[in-house]
N, C-alpha and C positions, 0 to 999 in steps of 0.2 A: 504494500500500500504506500502511496506517495506521501511525502511530508512537505509542508510549506512553511517557510519562515517569513514573517512580516516584520520588516525593519522600519524604524522611525514612526511607529504608531504613537500618537499623542497620548499623554496621560489621561486627558479628558475622554478620548475615544475608548481607551482601555477600561476606565471606570464605568462608562456607559455600557460596554459589553458585559462587564461583570454584573452590573445591576440587571440588565436584561436576562442574563443567564439565571440569576437568582429568581427572577419572576417566573421563569419556565422550569425551575427546579432541576437545572443541569449545570454542568461545569462550563467555564468560559470557553474551553476548547470545543465542547459539544455544541455550544451556542453558535460559535463561529462556523463550525461545520454545517449546522442547520441553515444559517444565513447564506453560505456559499451554495449549498445544494438548492435552496429555493431560488437563488438568482440564476443558476444555469439549467435547472430542470423545472421549468414552469408547470403549474398544475394543468394547464390547458393542452399540454402536448398529447399527441395521439399515440396510444400504445398499440402495438401490433395485435395482441390478443383481443383487445377491446374492439379494434376495427374489424377483425375477422369474425368475431361474434356478431357484430352488428350486421355484417353482410349475410351471415347465415340466417339471422332472424328476418332480414328484409326479403330473402328469397324462400323462406319457409323450410329450410333444411332441418330435418329431424334426425334423431339418433338412429332411427331405422335406415335413413339414407346413408349415414356414415357407415353403419354396419354392413350394408349392401356393398358399398365401395370397398371395404376391407376384405370382403369375401372374394372379390374378383381381382384384387390387387396382386401384382407380380411381386412375390416376396424374395425372389432370388437376389443375391448381392449384385450390384452393378459391376460391369466389367470396366476396368480402367481404359481410358482412351489410349490409342496407339498413334503416335506421330512418326510416320516413316517416310 
């Protein structure tokens, strides 16, 4: 896991981070992680599983449909490509 060092952080900012962390009942380090994650991973992002699930509901795909596909699916391992 990566580590980040933040230099020249003002005392006022550090105190504010410590106070915010205390409000959320976590360490200052955990609070900074939460702030950074919220900044780069916005809540409105589309997640692949959610998108696929929505497509399935839109077209009325049922568990029986998935089971039928699994019965006819080729389960043999794929052969590697040959570049000759």
